[in-house]
CHARMM-style PDB file with segment names, atoms N, HN, CA, C and O in Angstrom:
ATOM      1  N   MET     1       0.847  -1.182   0.000  1.00  0.00      PROA
ATOM      2  CA  MET     1       0.000   0.000   0.000  1.00  0.00      PROA
ATOM      3  C   MET     1       0.895   1.249   0.000  1.00  0.00      PROA
ATOM      4  O   MET     1       1.824   1.351   0.802  1.00  0.00      PROA
ATOM      5  N   THR     2       0.618   2.166  -0.878  1.00  0.00      PROA
ATOM      6  HN  THR     2      -0.137   2.083  -1.529  1.00  0.00      PROA
ATOM      7  CA  THR     2       1.394   3.387  -0.997  1.00  0.00      PROA
ATOM      8  C   THR     2       0.643   4.527  -0.328  1.00  0.00      PROA
ATOM      9  O   THR     2      -0.534   4.758  -0.607  1.00  0.00      PROA
ATOM     10  N   THR     3       1.338   5.243   0.565  1.00  0.00      PROA
ATOM     11  HN  THR     3       2.294   5.055   0.792  1.00  0.00      PROA
ATOM     12  CA  THR     3       0.744   6.393   1.232  1.00  0.00      PROA
ATOM     13  C   THR     3       1.126   7.651   0.466  1.00  0.00      PROA
ATOM     14  O   THR     3       2.295   7.869   0.148  1.00  0.00      PROA
ATOM     15  N   VAL     4       0.134   8.468   0.176  1.00  0.00      PROA
ATOM     16  HN  VAL     4      -0.815   8.291   0.434  1.00  0.00      PROA
ATOM     17  CA  VAL     4       0.361   9.732  -0.517  1.00  0.00      PROA
ATOM     18  C   VAL     4      -0.125  10.852   0.399  1.00  0.00      PROA
ATOM     19  O   VAL     4      -1.248  10.812   0.901  1.00  0.00      PROA
ATOM     20  N   VAL     5       0.731  11.849   0.610  1.00  0.00      PROA
ATOM     21  HN  VAL     5       1.643  11.881   0.202  1.00  0.00      PROA
ATOM     22  CA  VAL     5       0.374  13.012   1.422  1.00  0.00      PROA
ATOM     23  C   VAL     5       0.433  14.256   0.547  1.00  0.00      PROA
ATOM     24  O   VAL     5       1.039  14.243  -0.524  1.00  0.00      PROA
ATOM     25  N   LYS     6      -0.190  15.318   1.003  1.00  0.00      PROA
ATOM     26  HN  LYS     6      -0.682  15.329   1.874  1.00  0.00      PROA
ATOM     27  CA  LYS     6      -0.141  16.578   0.263  1.00  0.00      PROA
ATOM     28  C   LYS     6       1.048  17.406   0.733  1.00  0.00      PROA
ATOM     29  O   LYS     6       1.306  17.518   1.931  1.00  0.00      PROA
ATOM     30  N   CYS     7       1.759  17.979  -0.215  1.00  0.00      PROA
ATOM     31  HN  CYS     7       1.549  17.888  -1.189  1.00  0.00      PROA
ATOM     32  CA  CYS     7       2.856  18.888   0.107  1.00  0.00      PROA
ATOM     33  C   CYS     7       2.273  20.069   0.886  1.00  0.00      PROA
ATOM     34  O   CYS     7       1.309  20.683   0.430  1.00  0.00      PROA
ATOM     35  N   PRO     8       2.839  20.400   2.053  1.00  0.00      PROA
ATOM     36  CA  PRO     8       2.279  21.485   2.864  1.00  0.00      PROA
ATOM     37  C   PRO     8       2.403  22.860   2.220  1.00  0.00      PROA
ATOM     38  O   PRO     8       1.754  23.801   2.676  1.00  0.00      PROA
ATOM     39  N   ILE     9       3.204  23.007   1.187  1.00  0.00      PROA
ATOM     40  HN  ILE     9       3.731  22.243   0.816  1.00  0.00      PROA
ATOM     41  CA  ILE     9       3.366  24.298   0.521  1.00  0.00      PROA
ATOM     42  C   ILE     9       2.441  24.431  -0.687  1.00  0.00      PROA
ATOM     43  O   ILE     9       1.679  25.394  -0.780  1.00  0.00      PROA
ATOM     44  N   CYS    10       2.500  23.468  -1.618  1.00  0.00      PROA
ATOM     45  HN  CYS    10       3.118  22.686  -1.543  1.00  0.00      PROA
ATOM     46  CA  CYS    10       1.735  23.611  -2.863  1.00  0.00      PROA
ATOM     47  C   CYS    10       0.536  22.678  -2.980  1.00  0.00      PROA
ATOM     48  O   CYS    10      -0.312  22.868  -3.851  1.00  0.00      PROA
ATOM     49  N   GLY    11       0.456  21.666  -2.108  1.00  0.00      PROA
ATOM     50  HN  GLY    11       1.145  21.511  -1.400  1.00  0.00      PROA
ATOM     51  CA  GLY    11      -0.682  20.754  -2.125  1.00  0.00      PROA
ATOM     52  C   GLY    11      -0.547  19.585  -3.095  1.00  0.00      PROA
ATOM     53  O   GLY    11      -1.453  18.757  -3.184  1.00  0.00      PROA
ATOM     54  N   LYS    12       0.552  19.501  -3.814  1.00  0.00      PROA
ATOM     55  HN  LYS    12       1.288  20.174  -3.741  1.00  0.00      PROA
ATOM     56  CA  LYS    12       0.786  18.408  -4.756  1.00  0.00      PROA
ATOM     57  C   LYS    12       0.931  17.092  -3.992  1.00  0.00      PROA
ATOM     58  O   LYS    12       1.446  17.082  -2.873  1.00  0.00      PROA
ATOM     59  N   GLY    13       0.487  15.992  -4.579  1.00  0.00      PROA
ATOM     60  HN  GLY    13       0.069  16.001  -5.488  1.00  0.00      PROA
ATOM     61  CA  GLY    13       0.598  14.681  -3.954  1.00  0.00      PROA
ATOM     62  C   GLY    13       2.048  14.215  -3.875  1.00  0.00      PROA
ATOM     63  O   GLY    13       2.798  14.337  -4.844  1.00  0.00      PROA
ATOM     64  N   VAL    14       2.442  13.682  -2.719  1.00  0.00      PROA
ATOM     65  HN  VAL    14       1.833  13.583  -1.932  1.00  0.00      PROA
ATOM     66  CA  VAL    14       3.801  13.202  -2.499  1.00  0.00      PROA
ATOM     67  C   VAL    14       3.736  11.776  -1.961  1.00  0.00      PROA
ATOM     68  O   VAL    14       3.057  11.520  -0.966  1.00  0.00      PROA
ATOM     69  N   VAL    15       4.435  10.849  -2.609  1.00  0.00      PROA
ATOM     70  HN  VAL    15       4.987  11.057  -3.417  1.00  0.00      PROA
ATOM     71  CA  VAL    15       4.501   9.473  -2.129  1.00  0.00      PROA
ATOM     72  C   VAL    15       5.385   9.460  -0.889  1.00  0.00      PROA
ATOM     73  O   VAL    15       6.508   9.962  -0.915  1.00  0.00      PROA
ATOM     74  N   TRP    16       4.874   8.882   0.203  1.00  0.00      PROA
ATOM     75  HN  TRP    16       3.961   8.474   0.224  1.00  0.00      PROA
ATOM     76  CA  TRP    16       5.635   8.814   1.450  1.00  0.00      PROA
ATOM     77  C   TRP    16       6.528   7.585   1.398  1.00  0.00      PROA
ATOM     78  O   TRP    16       6.116   6.481   1.754  1.00  0.00      PROA
ATOM     79  N   GLY    17       7.759   7.799   0.948  1.00  0.00      PROA
ATOM     80  HN  GLY    17       8.093   8.695   0.659  1.00  0.00      PROA
ATOM     81  CA  GLY    17       8.697   6.686   0.841  1.00  0.00      PROA
ATOM     82  C   GLY    17      10.013   7.161   0.267  1.00  0.00      PROA
ATOM     83  O   GLY    17      10.217   8.352   0.033  1.00  0.00      PROA
ATOM     84  N   GLU    18      10.909   6.202   0.043  1.00  0.00      PROA
ATOM     85  HN  GLU    18      10.743   5.234   0.233  1.00  0.00      PROA
ATOM     86  CA  GLU    18      12.259   6.503  -0.447  1.00  0.00      PROA
ATOM     87  C   GLU    18      12.242   7.231  -1.786  1.00  0.00      PROA
ATOM     88  O   GLU    18      13.188   7.947  -2.112  1.00  0.00      PROA
ATOM     89  N   ILE    19      11.189   7.056  -2.552  1.00  0.00      PROA
ATOM     90  HN  ILE    19      10.420   6.474  -2.287  1.00  0.00      PROA
ATOM     91  CA  ILE    19      11.088   7.693  -3.865  1.00  0.00      PROA
ATOM     92  C   ILE    19      10.983   9.227  -3.761  1.00  0.00      PROA
ATOM     93  O   ILE    19      11.245   9.937  -4.731  1.00  0.00      PROA
ATOM     94  N   SER    20      10.600   9.725  -2.582  1.00  0.00      PROA
ATOM     95  HN  SER    20      10.387   9.148  -1.793  1.00  0.00      PROA
ATOM     96  CA  SER    20      10.411  11.164  -2.366  1.00  0.00      PROA
ATOM     97  C   SER    20      11.390  11.668  -1.302  1.00  0.00      PROA
ATOM     98  O   SER    20      11.051  11.688  -0.118  1.00  0.00      PROA
ATOM     99  N   PRO    21      12.585  12.070  -1.701  1.00  0.00      PROA
ATOM    100  CA  PRO    21      13.612  12.451  -0.725  1.00  0.00      PROA
ATOM    101  C   PRO    21      13.300  13.731   0.056  1.00  0.00      PROA
ATOM    102  O   PRO    21      13.903  13.968   1.103  1.00  0.00      PROA
ATOM    103  N   TYR    22      12.374  14.556  -0.429  1.00  0.00      PROA
ATOM    104  HN  TYR    22      11.884  14.364  -1.280  1.00  0.00      PROA
ATOM    105  CA  TYR    22      12.061  15.813   0.260  1.00  0.00      PROA
ATOM    106  C   TYR    22      10.771  15.735   1.074  1.00  0.00      PROA
ATOM    107  O   TYR    22      10.274  16.751   1.559  1.00  0.00      PROA
ATOM    108  N   ARG    23      10.237  14.531   1.219  1.00  0.00      PROA
ATOM    109  HN  ARG    23      10.641  13.706   0.825  1.00  0.00      PROA
ATOM    110  CA  ARG    23       8.960  14.398   1.930  1.00  0.00      PROA
ATOM    111  C   ARG    23       8.986  15.055   3.295  1.00  0.00      PROA
ATOM    112  O   ARG    23       9.997  14.928   3.987  1.00  0.00      PROA
ATOM    113  N   PRO    24       7.972  15.730   3.720  1.00  0.00      PROA
ATOM    114  CA  PRO    24       6.628  15.776   3.155  1.00  0.00      PROA
ATOM    115  C   PRO    24       6.476  16.771   2.013  1.00  0.00      PROA
ATOM    116  O   PRO    24       5.363  16.980   1.530  1.00  0.00      PROA
ATOM    117  N   PHE    25       7.556  17.383   1.575  1.00  0.00      PROA
ATOM    118  HN  PHE    25       8.460  17.214   1.967  1.00  0.00      PROA
ATOM    119  CA  PHE    25       7.492  18.344   0.479  1.00  0.00      PROA
ATOM    120  C   PHE    25       7.675  17.611  -0.846  1.00  0.00      PROA
ATOM    121  O   PHE    25       8.271  16.535  -0.900  1.00  0.00      PROA
ATOM    122  N   CYS    26       7.147  18.218  -1.921  1.00  0.00      PROA
ATOM    123  HN  CYS    26       6.663  19.091  -1.877  1.00  0.00      PROA
ATOM    124  CA  CYS    26       7.237  17.569  -3.229  1.00  0.00      PROA
ATOM    125  C   CYS    26       8.595  17.793  -3.885  1.00  0.00      PROA
ATOM    126  O   CYS    26       9.005  17.003  -4.735  1.00  0.00      PROA
ATOM    127  N   CYS    27       9.302  18.861  -3.502  1.00  0.00      PROA
ATOM    128  HN  CYS    27       8.969  19.503  -2.811  1.00  0.00      PROA
ATOM    129  CA  CYS    27      10.582  19.165  -4.138  1.00  0.00      PROA
ATOM    130  C   CYS    27      11.430  20.056  -3.219  1.00  0.00      PROA
ATOM    131  O   CYS    27      10.959  20.539  -2.189  1.00  0.00      PROA
ATOM    132  N   LYS    28      12.659  20.253  -3.609  1.00  0.00      PROA
ATOM    133  HN  LYS    28      13.041  19.861  -4.446  1.00  0.00      PROA
ATOM    134  CA  LYS    28      13.588  21.086  -2.839  1.00  0.00      PROA
ATOM    135  C   LYS    28      13.059  22.518  -2.716  1.00  0.00      PROA
ATOM    136  O   LYS    28      13.209  23.143  -1.666  1.00  0.00      PROA
ATOM    137  N   ARG    29      12.445  23.038  -3.777  1.00  0.00      PROA
ATOM    138  HN  ARG    29      12.324  22.530  -4.629  1.00  0.00      PROA
ATOM    139  CA  ARG    29      11.910  24.398  -3.763  1.00  0.00      PROA
ATOM    140  C   ARG    29      10.893  24.583  -2.631  1.00  0.00      PROA
ATOM    141  O   ARG    29      10.986  25.545  -1.869  1.00  0.00      PROA
ATOM    142  N   CYS    30       9.931  23.675  -2.520  1.00  0.00      PROA
ATOM    143  HN  CYS    30       9.856  22.893  -3.139  1.00  0.00      PROA
ATOM    144  CA  CYS    30       8.919  23.777  -1.461  1.00  0.00      PROA
ATOM    145  C   CYS    30       9.555  23.622  -0.084  1.00  0.00      PROA
ATOM    146  O   CYS    30       9.141  24.284   0.868  1.00  0.00      PROA
ATOM    147  N   GLN    31      10.561  22.750   0.028  1.00  0.00      PROA
ATOM    148  HN  GLN    31      10.897  22.212  -0.745  1.00  0.00      PROA
ATOM    149  CA  GLN    31      11.272  22.572   1.294  1.00  0.00      PROA
ATOM    150  C   GLN    31      11.946  23.885   1.707  1.00  0.00      PROA
ATOM    151  O   GLN    31      11.893  24.268   2.876  1.00  0.00      PROA
ATOM    152  N   LEU    32      12.577  24.573   0.752  1.00  0.00      PROA
ATOM    153  HN  LEU    32      12.620  24.263  -0.197  1.00  0.00      PROA
ATOM    154  CA  LEU    32      13.266  25.834   1.047  1.00  0.00      PROA
ATOM    155  C   LEU    32      12.286  26.968   1.352  1.00  0.00      PROA
ATOM    156  O   LEU    32      12.584  27.834   2.175  1.00  0.00      PROA
ATOM    157  N   ILE    33      11.135  26.973   0.707  1.00  0.00      PROA
ATOM    158  HN  ILE    33      10.892  26.270   0.038  1.00  0.00      PROA
ATOM    159  CA  ILE    33      10.101  27.969   1.019  1.00  0.00      PROA
ATOM    160  C   ILE    33       9.677  27.818   2.472  1.00  0.00      PROA
ATOM    161  O   ILE    33       9.565  28.808   3.195  1.00  0.00      PROA
ATOM    162  N   ASP    34       9.441  26.576   2.903  1.00  0.00      PROA
ATOM    163  HN  ASP    34       9.532  25.772   2.315  1.00  0.00      PROA
ATOM    164  CA  ASP    34       9.044  26.318   4.287  1.00  0.00      PROA
ATOM    165  C   ASP    34      10.138  26.755   5.258  1.00  0.00      PROA
ATOM    166  O   ASP    34       9.845  27.391   6.270  1.00  0.00      PROA
ATOM    167  N   LEU    35      11.381  26.424   4.965  1.00  0.00      PROA
ATOM    168  HN  LEU    35      11.619  25.907   4.143  1.00  0.00      PROA
ATOM    169  CA  LEU    35      12.502  26.817   5.813  1.00  0.00      PROA
ATOM    170  C   LEU    35      12.580  28.342   5.928  1.00  0.00      PROA
ATOM    171  O   LEU    35      12.814  28.874   7.013  1.00  0.00      PROA
ATOM    172  N   GLY    36      12.386  29.034   4.815  1.00  0.00      PROA
ATOM    173  HN  GLY    36      12.196  28.601   3.934  1.00  0.00      PROA
ATOM    174  CA  GLY    36      12.403  30.498   4.822  1.00  0.00      PROA
ATOM    175  C   GLY    36      11.296  31.085   5.677  1.00  0.00      PROA
ATOM    176  O   GLY    36      11.503  32.093   6.352  1.00  0.00      PROA
ATOM    177  N   GLU    37      10.119  30.465   5.658  1.00  0.00      PROA
ATOM    178  HN  GLU    37       9.950  29.646   5.110  1.00  0.00      PROA
ATOM    179  CA  GLU    37       9.011  30.946   6.498  1.00  0.00      PROA
ATOM    180  C   GLU    37       9.344  30.803   7.973  1.00  0.00      PROA
ATOM    181  O   GLU    37       9.010  31.684   8.765  1.00  0.00      PROA
ATOM    182  N   TRP    38       9.992  29.716   8.358  1.00  0.00      PROA
ATOM    183  HN  TRP    38      10.263  29.000   7.715  1.00  0.00      PROA
ATOM    184  CA  TRP    38      10.412  29.536   9.753  1.00  0.00      PROA
ATOM    185  C   TRP    38      11.486  30.556  10.107  1.00  0.00      PROA
ATOM    186  O   TRP    38      11.444  31.156  11.181  1.00  0.00      PROA
ATOM    187  N   ALA    39      12.453  30.757   9.205  1.00  0.00      PROA
ATOM    188  HN  ALA    39      12.487  30.270   8.332  1.00  0.00      PROA
ATOM    189  CA  ALA    39      13.554  31.693   9.463  1.00  0.00      PROA
ATOM    190  C   ALA    39      13.058  33.129   9.597  1.00  0.00      PROA
ATOM    191  O   ALA    39      13.595  33.901  10.392  1.00  0.00      PROA
ATOM    192  N   ASP    40      12.033  33.489   8.821  1.00  0.00      PROA
ATOM    193  HN  ASP    40      11.597  32.862   8.176  1.00  0.00      PROA
ATOM    194  CA  ASP    40      11.457  34.836   8.887  1.00  0.00      PROA
ATOM    195  C   ASP    40      10.434  34.972  10.008  1.00  0.00      PROA
ATOM    196  O   ASP    40       9.814  36.024  10.169  1.00  0.00      PROA
ATOM    197  N   GLU    41      10.263  33.904  10.781  1.00  0.00      PROA
ATOM    198  HN  GLU    41      10.766  33.050  10.651  1.00  0.00      PROA
ATOM    199  CA  GLU    41       9.313  33.836  11.892  1.00  0.00      PROA
ATOM    200  C   GLU    41       7.867  34.032  11.450  1.00  0.00      PROA
ATOM    201  O   GLU    41       7.031  34.513  12.215  1.00  0.00      PROA
ATOM    202  N   GLU    42       7.579  33.648  10.189  1.00  0.00      PROA
ATOM    203  HN  GLU    42       8.258  33.257   9.567  1.00  0.00      PROA
ATOM    204  CA  GLU    42       6.196  33.625   9.722  1.00  0.00      PROA
ATOM    205  C   GLU    42       5.472  32.432  10.333  1.00  0.00      PROA
ATOM    206  O   GLU    42       4.252  32.449  10.496  1.00  0.00      PROA
ATOM    207  N   LYS    43       6.234  31.403  10.668  1.00  0.00      PROA
ATOM    208  HN  LYS    43       7.225  31.389  10.536  1.00  0.00      PROA
ATOM    209  CA  LYS    43       5.713  30.214  11.351  1.00  0.00      PROA
ATOM    210  C   LYS    43       6.418  30.122  12.683  1.00  0.00      PROA
ATOM    211  O   LYS    43       7.590  30.479  12.800  1.00  0.00      PROA
ATOM    212  N   ARG    44       5.706  29.644  13.692  1.00  0.00      PROA
ATOM    213  HN  ARG    44       4.754  29.354  13.598  1.00  0.00      PROA
ATOM    214  CA  ARG    44       6.334  29.415  14.993  1.00  0.00      PROA
ATOM    215  C   ARG    44       5.474  28.473  15.806  1.00  0.00      PROA
ATOM    216  O   ARG    44       4.292  28.285  15.516  1.00  0.00      PROA
ATOM    217  N   ILE    45       6.066  27.891  16.811  1.00  0.00      PROA
ATOM    218  HN  ILE    45       7.026  28.044  17.047  1.00  0.00      PROA
ATOM    219  CA  ILE    45       5.350  26.999  17.709  1.00  0.00      PROA
ATOM    220  C   ILE    45       4.846  27.850  18.866  1.00  0.00      PROA
ATOM    221  O   ILE    45       5.641  28.515  19.531  1.00  0.00      PROA
ATOM    222  N   PRO    46       3.529  27.841  19.121  1.00  0.00      PROA
ATOM    223  CA  PRO    46       2.987  28.676  20.186  1.00  0.00      PROA
ATOM    224  C   PRO    46       3.502  28.263  21.564  1.00  0.00      PROA
ATOM    225  O   PRO    46       3.770  27.089  21.816  1.00  0.00      PROA
ATOM    226  N   SER    47       3.634  29.243  22.440  1.00  0.00      PROA
ATOM    227  HN  SER    47       3.416  30.197  22.235  1.00  0.00      PROA
ATOM    228  CA  SER    47       4.058  28.957  23.810  1.00  0.00      PROA
ATOM    229  C   SER    47       3.085  29.616  24.773  1.00  0.00      PROA
ATOM    230  O   SER    47       2.240  30.413  24.365  1.00  0.00      PROA
ATOM    231  N   HSD    48       3.206  29.283  26.051  1.00  0.00      PROA
ATOM    232  HN  HSD    48       3.893  28.636  26.383  1.00  0.00      PROA
ATOM    233  CA  HSD    48       2.302  29.812  27.063  1.00  0.00      PROA
ATOM    234  C   HSD    48       2.903  30.984  27.825  1.00  0.00      PROA
ATOM    235  O   HSD    48       2.332  31.417  28.826  1.00  0.00      PROA
ATOM    236  N   GLY    49       4.013  31.496  27.388  1.00  0.00      PROA
ATOM    237  HN  GLY    49       4.477  31.144  26.575  1.00  0.00      PROA
ATOM    238  CA  GLY    49       4.637  32.616  28.077  1.00  0.00      PROA
ATOM    239  C   GLY    49       5.656  33.281  27.197  1.00  0.00      PROA
ATOM    240  O   GLY    49       5.994  32.784  26.124  1.00  0.00      PROA
ATOM    241  N   ASP    50       6.140  34.405  27.657  1.00  0.00      PROA
ATOM    242  HN  ASP    50       5.864  34.809  28.529  1.00  0.00      PROA
ATOM    243  CA  ASP    50       7.174  35.069  26.882  1.00  0.00      PROA
ATOM    244  C   ASP    50       8.551  34.612  27.352  1.00  0.00      PROA
ATOM    245  O   ASP    50       8.662  33.838  28.303  1.00  0.00      PROA
ATOM    246  N   LEU    51       9.576  35.083  26.701  1.00  0.00      PROA
ATOM    247  HN  LEU    51       9.485  35.712  25.929  1.00  0.00      PROA
ATOM    248  CA  LEU    51      10.937  34.651  26.983  1.00  0.00      PROA
ATOM    249  C   LEU    51      11.363  34.985  28.404  1.00  0.00      PROA
ATOM    250  O   LEU    51      12.081  34.210  29.035  1.00  0.00      PROA
ATOM    251  N   SER    52      10.927  36.136  28.914  1.00  0.00      PROA
ATOM    252  HN  SER    52      10.344  36.766  28.401  1.00  0.00      PROA
ATOM    253  CA  SER    52      11.352  36.535  30.253  1.00  0.00      PROA
ATOM    254  C   SER    52      10.860  35.549  31.312  1.00  0.00      PROA
ATOM    255  O   SER    52      11.571  35.285  32.281  1.00  0.00      PROA
ATOM    256  N   GLU    53       9.669  35.006  31.143  1.00  0.00      PROA
ATOM    257  HN  GLU    53       9.091  35.220  30.356  1.00  0.00      PROA
ATOM    258  CA  GLU    53       9.171  34.011  32.101  1.00  0.00      PROA
ATOM    259  C   GLU    53      10.021  32.753  32.044  1.00  0.00      PROA
ATOM    260  O   GLU    53      10.297  32.147  33.079  1.00  0.00      PROA
ATOM    261  N   SER    54      10.443  32.348  30.839  1.00  0.00      PROA
ATOM    262  HN  SER    54      10.218  32.841  29.998  1.00  0.00      PROA
ATOM    263  CA  SER    54      11.298  31.169  30.702  1.00  0.00      PROA
ATOM    264  C   SER    54      12.634  31.403  31.382  1.00  0.00      PROA
ATOM    265  O   SER    54      13.149  30.509  32.053  1.00  0.00      PROA
ATOM    266  N   GLU    55      13.203  32.589  31.221  1.00  0.00      PROA
ATOM    267  HN  GLU    55      12.784  33.315  30.676  1.00  0.00      PROA
ATOM    268  CA  GLU    55      14.476  32.912  31.848  1.00  0.00      PROA
ATOM    269  C   GLU    55      14.342  32.898  33.367  1.00  0.00      PROA
ATOM    270  O   GLU    55      15.221  32.385  34.059  1.00  0.00      PROA
ATOM    271  N   ASP    56      13.247  33.457  33.894  1.00  0.00      PROA
ATOM    272  HN  ASP    56      12.532  33.873  33.332  1.00  0.00      PROA
ATOM    273  CA  ASP    56      13.022  33.447  35.336  1.00  0.00      PROA
ATOM    274  C   ASP    56      12.951  32.020  35.858  1.00  0.00      PROA
ATOM    275  O   ASP    56      13.514  31.719  36.910  1.00  0.00      PROA
ATOM    276  N   TRP    57      12.272  31.146  35.143  1.00  0.00      PROA
ATOM    277  HN  TRP    57      11.814  31.391  34.288  1.00  0.00      PROA
ATOM    278  CA  TRP    57      12.128  29.768  35.581  1.00  0.00      PROA
ATOM    279  C   TRP    57      13.486  29.095  35.633  1.00  0.00      PROA
ATOM    280  O   TRP    57      13.794  28.404  36.604  1.00  0.00      PROA
ATOM    281  N   SER    58      14.310  29.284  34.602  1.00  0.00      PROA
ATOM    282  HN  SER    58      14.060  29.845  33.813  1.00  0.00      PROA
ATOM    283  CA  SER    58      15.603  28.607  34.576  1.00  0.00      PROA
ATOM    284  C   SER    58      16.532  29.147  35.656  1.00  0.00      PROA
ATOM    285  O   SER    58      17.336  28.391  36.202  1.00  0.00      PROA
ATOM    286  N   GLU    59      16.442  30.442  35.978  1.00  0.00      PROA
ATOM    287  HN  GLU    59      15.788  31.056  35.534  1.00  0.00      PROA
ATOM    288  CA  GLU    59      17.261  31.015  37.053  1.00  0.00      PROA
ATOM    289  C   GLU    59      16.845  30.432  38.397  1.00  0.00      PROA
ATOM    290  O   GLU    59      17.702  30.121  39.224  1.00  0.00      PROA
ATOM    291  N   ASP    60      15.541  30.277  38.628  1.00  0.00      PROA
ATOM    292  HN  ASP    60      14.844  30.529  37.956  1.00  0.00      PROA
ATOM    293  CA  ASP    60      15.050  29.672  39.872  1.00  0.00      PROA
ATOM    294  C   ASP    60      15.539  28.236  39.995  1.00  0.00      PROA
ATOM    295  O   ASP    60      15.871  27.775  41.087  1.00  0.00      PROA
ATOM    296  N   ASN    61      15.581  27.540  38.877  1.00  0.00      PROA
ATOM    297  HN  ASN    61      15.311  27.915  37.990  1.00  0.00      PROA
ATOM    298  CA  ASN    61      16.016  26.143  38.872  1.00  0.00      PROA
ATOM    299  C   ASN    61      17.489  26.011  39.229  1.00  0.00      PROA
ATOM    300  O   ASN    61      17.880  25.025  39.854  1.00  0.00      PROA
ATOM    301  N   ASN    62      18.309  26.971  38.853  1.00  0.00      PROA
ATOM    302  HN  ASN    62      17.991  27.772  38.346  1.00  0.00      PROA
ATOM    303  CA  ASN    62      19.745  26.892  39.090  1.00  0.00      PROA
ATOM    304  C   ASN    62      20.136  27.158  40.542  1.00  0.00      PROA
ATOM    305  O   ASN    62      21.262  26.858  40.938  1.00  0.00      PROA
ATOM    306  N   GLU    63      19.231  27.714  41.338  1.00  0.00      PROA
ATOM    307  HN  GLU    63      18.316  27.958  41.016  1.00  0.00      PROA
ATOM    308  CA  GLU    63      19.550  28.019  42.717  1.00  0.00      PROA
ATOM    309  C   GLU    63      19.580  26.782  43.602  1.00  0.00      PROA
ATOM    310  O   GLU    63      20.177  26.807  44.678  1.00  0.00      PROA
ATOM    311  N   HSD    64      18.942  25.698  43.163  1.00  0.00      PROA
ATOM    312  HN  HSD    64      18.457  25.677  42.288  1.00  0.00      PROA
ATOM    313  CA  HSD    64      18.826  24.497  43.998  1.00  0.00      PROA
ATOM    314  C   HSD    64      19.983  23.602  43.866  1.00  0.00      PROA
ATOM    315  OT1 HSD    64      20.028  22.553  44.508  1.00  0.00      PROA
TER     316      HSD     64
END
């Protein structure tokens, strides 16, 4: 059974296997577009706080 997924950039069908070296992307171009979106911070993983809260937590952890 062959699994086909949609390229997250252009929507083209991509075979999920060795035949598709850029999976889940259909080609190097779509892979680089996605990388550029992450680098430009157009995409990001949501968090529950800002950076200062994370820094405060790690400083508190180092005191023990």
